[in-house]
C-alpha positions in Angstrom: -80.3 -66.1 112.2 -82.2 -67.0 108.9 -81.5 -70.5 107.7 -80.6 -70.7 104.0 -78.8 -72.8 101.5 -76.7 -72.1 98.2 -78.6 -70.8 95.4 -81.8 -70.2 97.3 -84.4 -68.2 95.2 -81.9 -67.9 92.4 -84.4 -66.1 90.0 -85.1 -63.1 92.1 -81.0 -62.7 92.6 -80.6 -63.0 88.9 -83.1 -60.3 88.5 -81.5 -57.9 91.0 -77.9 -58.5 89.3 -79.2 -57.6 85.9 -80.8 -54.5 87.1 -78.1 -53.4 89.2 -75.1 -53.7 87.0 -76.9 -51.8 84.4 -77.6 -49.1 86.9 -74.2 -49.0 88.6 -72.2 -48.8 85.2 -69.4 -46.5 85.7 -69.2 -46.4 89.4 -65.8 -46.7 90.9 -67.5 -48.8 93.8 -70.3 -51.1 93.9 -71.6 -51.9 97.2 -74.1 -54.6 98.3 -75.5 -55.4 101.6 -76.6 -58.8 102.4 -78.5 -58.1 105.7 -79.3 -61.3 107.8 -76.6 -63.6 105.8 -77.1 -66.6 108.2 -73.8 -68.6 107.6 -72.7 -67.1 104.2 -74.7 -69.3 101.8 -76.8 -66.4 100.3 -73.9 -64.2 100.4 -71.6 -66.4 98.2 -74.5 -67.3 95.9 -74.8 -63.5 95.3 -71.0 -63.2 94.6 -71.1 -66.1 92.2 -74.3 -64.7 90.4 -72.4 -61.3 90.1 -68.9 -63.0 89.1 -70.7 -64.6 86.0 -72.4 -61.4 85.0 -69.8 -58.9 85.4 -66.3 -58.5 83.6 -63.4 -59.1 85.9 -62.6 -55.4 86.3 -66.2 -54.5 87.4 -66.1 -57.5 89.8 -63.0 -56.4 91.3 -65.0 -53.1 92.2 -67.7 -55.0 94.0 -68.0 -55.4 97.9 -70.5 -57.3 99.6 -71.1 -56.5 103.4 -72.7 -59.6 105.0 -74.2 -59.1 108.4 -76.1 -61.2 110.9 -76.8 -60.8 114.5 -76.8 -64.5 115.9 -73.4 -64.4 117.5 -73.6 -67.8 119.4 -73.4 -69.8 115.9 -70.1 -68.1 115.0 -71.2 -67.0 111.7 -68.3 -64.7 111.1 -65.8 -67.6 111.5 -67.9 -69.7 109.1 -68.4 -66.8 106.5 -64.7 -66.2 106.6 -63.7 -69.9 106.4 -66.3 -70.3 103.4 -66.4 -74.2 103.7 -69.5 -76.0 103.4 -70.8 -79.5 103.3 -71.9 -80.9 100.0 -75.4 -81.3 101.0 -75.7 -77.6 101.1 -74.0 -77.2 97.5 -76.4 -79.6 95.4 -78.6 -77.0 94.1 -75.4 -75.3 92.7 -75.1 -76.1 89.0 -72.1 -78.3 88.0 -70.4 -75.6 85.9 -70.7 -73.2 88.8 -69.8 -75.6 91.4 -66.5 -76.6 89.2 -65.6 -73.1 88.8 -66.2 -71.6 92.3 -65.4 -74.4 94.8 -62.6 -76.3 95.8 -62.0 -79.3 98.3 -61.9 -78.1 101.9 -59.4 -79.4 104.5 -62.2 -81.2 106.5 -63.4 -84.1 104.3 -66.8 -83.9 102.7 -66.9 -80.2 102.5 -65.8 -77.7 99.7 -64.4 -74.4 99.9 -65.5 -71.3 98.2 -62.6 -69.9 95.8 -60.7 -66.9 96.9 -61.9 -64.9 94.1 -65.2 -64.6 95.6 -64.4 -64.6 99.3 -62.0 -61.2 98.6 -65.1 -59.7 97.7 -66.8 -60.1 101.0 -66.8 -58.4 104.4 -68.8 -59.6 107.3 -69.9 -58.1 110.6 -72.4 -58.6 113.5 -75.3 -56.3 113.3 -78.8 -56.1 114.8 -81.4 -55.0 112.3 -83.5 -53.9 115.0 -80.9 -51.3 116.0 -82.2 -49.2 112.8 -78.6 -48.0 112.3 -77.7 -49.3 108.5 -74.0 -50.9 108.5 -73.2 -48.0 105.6 -74.8 -46.0 103.0 -74.8 -45.6 99.2 -75.5 -49.3 98.7 -76.6 -50.3 95.0 -78.5 -53.3 96.4 -79.6 -54.5 99.6 -80.8 -58.3 99.8 -82.7 -59.2 103.1 -84.5 -62.4 102.5 -86.2 -64.9 105.2 -85.4 -62.4 107.9 -88.6 -60.1 108.3 -90.7 -62.9 109.1 -88.9 -63.1 112.7 -90.0 -59.4 113.3 -93.2 -57.7 114.4 -95.1 -55.6 111.8 -94.0 -52.4 113.2 -90.5 -53.6 113.2 -90.5 -54.5 109.6 -92.1 -51.0 108.7 -88.9 -49.4 110.5 -86.4 -51.7 109.0 -87.5 -51.2 105.5 -87.2 -47.4 106.1 -83.7 -48.2 107.1 -83.0 -49.8 104.0 -84.2 -47.0 102.1 -81.9 -44.8 103.9 -78.9 -47.1 103.2 -79.5 -47.5 99.6 -77.9 -45.2 97.1 -80.7 -43.0 95.0 -82.1 -45.5 92.6 -80.8 -48.4 94.3 -82.4 -52.0 94.5 -83.8 -53.9 97.4 -84.5 -57.6 97.2 -86.7 -59.8 99.6 -88.1 -63.3 99.5 -91.2 -63.8 97.2 -93.4 -64.2 100.4 -92.5 -60.9 101.8 -94.7 -58.1 100.8 -93.8 -54.3 101.5 -96.0 -53.1 104.4 -98.4 -50.2 103.0 -96.4 -47.5 105.1 -93.5 -47.9 103.1 -94.9 -49.0 99.8 -94.4 -45.2 98.5 -90.6 -45.4 99.2 -90.1 -48.4 96.5 -91.2 -49.4 93.1 -91.4 -53.0 92.0 -89.5 -53.6 88.9 -90.2 -57.3 88.3 -93.8 -58.8 88.3 -92.7 -62.2 89.4 -90.0 -61.2 91.8 -89.7 -59.0 95.1 -87.3 -56.8 93.5 -87.7 -52.9 94.4 -86.2 -49.7 93.1 -85.7 -46.9 95.5 -88.0 -43.8 94.9 -87.0 -40.6 96.1 -84.0 -39.4 98.5 
């Protein structure tokens, strides 16, 4: 499980949303895979960004599949409850915090509003199984996970993401993650200052 927090690497996710929304215009279902979602902080950050950029009708057609492997941390229960300590939310801009969080039952915690929770599904998944959780994704986000894998494993996981993406779909990684040479021909970088790639070929 990768450690993360709300609004981590926000510029890359903003770029991803801008490109993907234009790409997915007219689709009846917009699918995102957040691969290695930790405890959901990144997943709900993605949901917030898209909620801000999409109209209400388009946002209702959005589904984010959040997956992680570390069952020992009960990440599924945490993502479903969507309640987080304020310390993890401090980077969230005040307008977004006021709009998308409400007081949770546990003192000192705040819960993601139902609007965003309704857009998220979650399941346990091992990326090294090399079996995607679905296909026809408009966007795959995998950040701060690959560093835990061996080089050959990273190559195969990127191949899996390519298969999971719809034609012309997008892949977002952290800024320190470069594509292995073996899969560089499968993706085209679309933003010079962010690791955001567009799928090339079928």
